[in-house]
C-alpha positions in Angstrom: 83.8 -10.5 8.6 85.6 -7.6 10.3 87.5 -5.3 7.9 91.3 -5.6 7.9 93.3 -3.2 9.9 95.4 -0.8 7.8 98.9 0.1 9.1 101.4 2.7 8.0 104.9 1.5 8.8 107.7 4.1 8.7 111.0 2.2 9.1 114.2 3.1 7.2 115.8 -0.3 7.8 114.6 -2.0 4.6 115.1 -5.6 5.8 113.5 -5.0 9.2 110.6 -3.2 7.6 110.0 -6.0 5.2 110.0 -8.5 8.0 107.5 -6.5 10.0 105.3 -5.9 6.9 105.2 -9.6 5.9 104.6 -10.7 9.5 101.7 -8.3 9.9 100.2 -9.3 6.6 100.2 -13.0 7.5 98.0 -11.9 10.4 95.5 -10.1 8.1 96.8 -6.5 8.4 97.2 -4.3 5.4 100.6 -2.6 5.6 102.1 0.3 3.7 105.9 0.5 4.3 107.8 3.8 3.8 111.6 4.2 4.1 111.6 7.9 5.2 109.5 10.4 7.1 108.5 12.5 4.1 107.1 9.5 2.1 105.3 8.3 5.3 103.6 11.7 5.8 102.3 11.7 2.2 101.1 8.1 2.7 99.3 9.1 5.9 97.5 11.9 4.1 96.4 9.8 1.1 95.7 6.5 2.8 94.4 7.5 6.3 95.6 4.3 8.0 94.0 2.9 11.2 97.4 3.1 13.0 100.9 4.3 12.4 104.1 2.4 13.5 107.1 4.7 13.2 110.8 4.6 13.8 112.5 7.7 15.4 115.7 7.8 13.4 114.7 8.2 9.7 116.1 10.2 6.8 114.4 13.3 5.4 112.0 13.6 8.4 112.5 11.9 11.8 109.8 10.1 13.7 109.2 12.9 16.3 108.8 15.5 13.5 106.5 13.2 11.6 104.4 12.6 14.7 104.1 16.4 15.3 102.9 17.0 11.7 100.3 14.3 11.9 99.0 15.6 15.2 98.4 19.1 13.6 95.3 17.6 12.0 94.7 14.2 13.6 94.5 13.8 17.3 93.2 10.2 17.4 95.0 7.9 15.0 97.2 5.7 17.2 101.0 6.4 16.8 103.3 3.7 18.1 107.0 4.5 18.2 109.4 1.7 17.4 113.0 2.5 18.2 116.4 1.3 19.4 116.6 4.5 21.4 116.0 3.3 25.0 116.8 6.3 27.2 114.0 7.4 29.5 114.0 10.8 27.9 113.5 9.2 24.5 110.3 7.5 25.7 109.1 10.8 27.4 109.8 12.7 24.1 107.8 10.1 22.2 104.7 10.7 24.2 105.3 14.5 24.2 105.3 14.5 20.4 101.9 12.8 20.2 102.8 9.1 20.5 100.4 6.6 22.2 102.9 3.9 22.8 106.6 3.1 22.6 108.3 -0.3 21.9 112.1 -0.7 22.2 114.0 -2.8 19.7 114.5 -5.8 19.7 110.8 -6.8 20.1 108.5 -9.7 19.4 105.8 -9.5 16.7 103.3 -10.8 19.2 104.0 -7.8 21.4 103.6 -5.4 18.6 100.3 -6.9 17.5 98.9 -6.9 21.0 99.8 -3.3 21.4 98.3 -2.2 18.1 95.0 -4.0 19.0 95.1 -2.4 22.5 95.5 1.1 21.0 92.8 0.6 18.4 90.4 -0.8 21.1 91.1 2.3 23.3 90.3 4.7 20.4 87.2 2.8 19.5 85.9 3.0 23.1 86.6 6.8 23.2 84.8 7.3 19.9 81.8 5.4 21.3 81.5 7.9 24.1 80.6 11.6 24.1 83.4 12.6 21.7 80.9 13.6 19.0 79.1 16.1 21.1 79.5 19.7 19.9 77.8 22.1 22.3 74.1 21.3 22.0 74.6 19.3 18.8 75.2 15.6 18.1 77.7 14.9 15.3 77.8 11.5 13.7 80.8 11.4 11.3 80.1 8.0 9.8 76.5 9.0 9.0 77.6 12.5 8.1 74.8 14.0 10.2 74.6 17.0 12.5 71.6 17.0 14.8 70.1 19.7 17.1 66.9 18.9 19.0 64.4 17.8 16.2 66.6 19.2 13.4 69.0 17.1 11.4 71.5 18.4 8.9 73.0 16.0 6.4 76.6 16.9 5.6 78.7 16.3 2.5 81.7 14.0 2.9 84.1 17.0 3.0 81.9 19.0 5.3 81.9 16.1 7.7 85.7 15.7 7.4 86.3 19.4 8.0 84.1 19.3 11.1 85.8 16.1 12.3 89.2 17.8 12.1 87.9 20.9 13.9 86.4 18.7 16.6 89.6 16.7 17.0 91.4 20.0 17.6 88.6 21.6 19.7 89.7 24.9 21.3 93.0 24.6 19.5 94.2 25.9 16.1 93.6 23.6 13.2 96.5 24.4 10.9 95.0 25.3 7.5 97.8 24.0 5.4 97.9 20.7 7.1 94.1 20.4 6.9 94.1 21.1 3.1 96.7 18.4 2.6 94.7 16.0 4.6 91.4 16.7 2.8 92.3 17.6 -0.7 95.9 16.3 -0.9 97.1 19.7 -2.1 97.7 23.1 -0.3 96.9 25.7 -2.9 94.8 28.9 -3.3 91.8 27.3 -4.9 91.5 24.5 -2.3 92.0 27.2 0.4 89.0 29.1 -0.9 86.9 25.9 -1.0 87.7 25.2 2.6 86.6 28.8 3.5 83.2 28.0 1.9 82.9 24.8 3.9 83.7 26.7 7.1 81.0 29.2 6.3 78.4 26.5 5.7 79.3 24.8 9.0 78.9 28.1 10.8 75.4 28.4 9.5 74.5 24.8 10.4 75.9 25.3 14.0 74.2 28.7 14.4 71.4 27.3 16.7 73.9 27.1 19.6 75.4 30.6 20.2 78.1 29.1 22.4 79.7 27.5 19.4 82.1 29.5 17.3 84.4 28.7 14.4 87.0 31.5 14.2 89.6 32.4 11.6 93.1 32.6 13.1 94.8 34.9 10.5 97.7 33.3 8.7 97.3 30.0 10.6 94.0 28.3 10.4 90.7 27.9 12.3 89.6 27.2 15.8 86.4 25.5 17.0 85.4 27.0 20.3 82.6 25.5 22.3 
C-alpha cells in the first residue's frame, strides 16, 4: 500500500478550507489546515508535508511571504498557490516567489488533485535522477549514506538533513536561522553551535573531493560550493 500524501493547506476562509480539507481526506490525503501564514510556516517546519497548497491573501503572513520563507531552506517541496487574484502579474509573482503551480478560484477538487499528483510526480522524477550527486560523491538521503569510490560514510539523521538542505541550496546561501528552525524547531545559540559541529563533520566526510567546499557566510549561513 502506498503511503498517504500529506498536505499543508494555508487558507484563511474557514468554510472553504474545511471543504478542501474534507474533500482531500475522502481521497486518502492527510491534511493540516492553517488559517494564517504564521501558523502555516510553523506547521511546515514541524510536519514537513509532501506538498503545500496556499492562499495569497492571508492574515499575519501572506502567501508570497510564506513561500519565500519556505524556499530559504526547501527548494523542492511543491507549492501550489490557490487564489481569487487572477491578474497575469499575480500568476507571474506566484512563480517568482517559489510557487510550482497556480489555480484560480473558483476551481474543481478534481483539478486540484490532478495538479497535486502532477507536481509530486515531477519532484519524484527529479529526485530519481542525478540530484544527489555532490562532486565526486553520491549522496543517498533516505539511506543516510555518502559514498566516494569504495568508501561509504553512514550519516546520522541530522547530518543527512543538513547535507540535504545544503544540496537543495547548492551554490546559494542556506539561511542559518531558517535551517535551525527546520531541523531543530528552535533558533537559539545552543542549536546554532550544534549545527556548526555538523558542518565541520560534513566537511571532513567530503574532504576527498577538493572541489567541494562548505563555507561560512558571516551573519547569514552556509554555502555548499561544488
